[in-house]
Structure formats: structure tokens, C-alpha cells
N, C-alpha and C positions, 0 to 999 in steps of 0.2 A: 434159664435154660434156652430161651429163645435168643438171648444175646450171644450165647456161646455158638449157636449154629450160624448166626448171621456173621460173626467175625471169622468163622472158619473158612469162608469162601474167599480166601486170599486177600484179606484186609480191604474189603469194600470195592473190589474190582468187578464184582458181579459173578454170576455162576460160571462164566467162561474166562475168568481171569487166569486160569492155569495155562490157557493157550498163549496169552501175552507173555507170561513168565517163561514158557517153553521157547517161544520165539526169541526172547531176549537171551536166554541161555544158549540157544543155537547160534545167534548172532555173535555172542562172545567167543564161541568155539571156532567160528569161521565157516568158509564155504564148504570145506571138507565134511563138516558135521551135517550140514544141510543135505549134501549129496548122499551121505551114508544113511541118513534117516529116510530119504526118498527111496533109495535102493531097497532098504529093509521094508519099507512100506509096499513096494512093488512085489517083493518076494512073499510076504506074509498075507497082506490084504491089498490087492492091486488097486482098488478104488482110492485107498489112502495114499498110495504112491502117486497115483494120477493127480489127486487133489494137491499133494505137495508140489508136484512138478508145475501144475498150473499156477499155484501161489508163488512159487519161486520165479517163474517167468513174469507174472503180473507185477510183482513187487520189486523186481530188478535185483533179486538176490544173486542171479547168475551173471549179472552184468560185469564188464571188465572194470576193475577199480584201480588199475594202474594208470596214473595220470600221464606218464610218459607215453604209453601206447595210445591213449586217447588223443594226446596232442599231435602225435605223428600221423594218426589217421585223419584227423580233422585238417591238418596242414596239407596232406595229400589231396583231400577232397576240395579244399579251397583253392588249390593251384599254387599255393605258396611253396617256397623252398623247404626242403627237409633238413637242411644243414649240411648235407653231403654234396659238395659242389660238382663232383664228377657225375653223380647220379642225377642231379638236377639238370646238368647240361645234356646228358644222354636222354632224359625224359623229354626235355624241350625239343631236342632234335627229332626224336621219335614222333612226338605229337605233331610237329610241323610237317614231317614227311607223311604221316597218315592223313592229315588234313588236306595236303596237296593231292595225294592219291584219291581221296574222296571227291575232291573238286574235279579232278580229271575224269573219274569214273562217271560222275553225274553229267558232265558235259558229253561224254561218250554216249550215255543213255539218251540224252536229249537229241544228239545227232541221229541215233537209231530211230527214235520216235519220229523225227522230222522226215527221215528217208522213207519210213513206212507210210506216213501220212501222204507224202508226195506220190509214192507208188500207188496207193489206194485211189488217190484223186485222179492220177493219170489213167488208171484202169477204168474208173467211172466215166471219164470223158471219152475214152475209146468205145466203151459200151454204148454210151449215149450217141456217139457219132455213127456207130454201126446200126443202131436201131433207127436213127433218122435216115440213114441211107437206104434201109430196107423199105421204109414207108414213103420215101421220096421227099421228106421234109428236111430242111436244114436245121441244125440245132439253134442257129442264130434267129430263125424265124419265130421260135417259141419264146425267145427272150424279148423280142421287140414287138410290142403291140401295135405300133404305128406302121409296120411294114405291110405291104399289100397282100402278102401270102398269109399273114396271121389272121386276117379277116376272112379269107376264102375257105 
């Protein structure tokens, strides 16, 4: 009697062997079967649907299996041609134009920063000259310790 109960658990796969057989059955049926079971899980017992969704994402069941699409996407990411010469030429021209616009914009921003820094420095020097004129000291006297006015 004990041998009958031990063999009834899906031929030695353990007590959770039915999960493995259910997964294999769903894999045979395809992605639509997985999505159907997940939707039904959400409808009837939402934690089951959520667990199925997490499992499908984790295991890659929802991943794209079309080799042609994967090759096209990886070629686009790697910067290689797609096989369509007109599109490749358009893309190369667009990328070159955008890179040039980016370089021009960055140089414009640098010129703006330089102009702002120069304006701030000029304002600082004018304020320093005004403060020195009010006290009667020249700004050069503060900078030169050997001058006779710096010691006085």
C-alpha cells in the first residue's frame, strides 16, 4: 500500500511534480495558453494570476522568440546596417546631423558660461575698485606687499 502511494506522485518527481507537468503542457500549447491561464488566475484568484505573471517574466516565457526580430533589434543597437540601404543612409545622415547639432549647442553653452563668468568677474573688479576708491586705497596696493602703502 505504501508503494502505491509513493508511485502516485507523478512517478518520482516529488509532491510538486504536477507543477512541472503543467508547465510542460502549457509550454507545448504556446504563449497563448500561458496568457490565458494567467488571465483566468487574475479573474478567479488574483494572487495566482500575479504569481503566474511574475513566473512568466522571470522565466522568459513572455520574451520574443522570433529570431528575425531579435536580429534586427540587435543590429540596430550595435550600429550595423539593417539591410535596407535607404534607411541605413537616412539613419546615418540623421545621426550625423544630430551629433553636429549637439556639438554646436554644447559650444554655444560654453560661450554662454564664459560670457557669464567674464561679466561676473568684471562686476567683481568694479565693486573692488569702488570699495578701494571709497577707503582711499588702491586695489593694487593690497596685492603687492612690497609697496610702501601696504605697510602703512
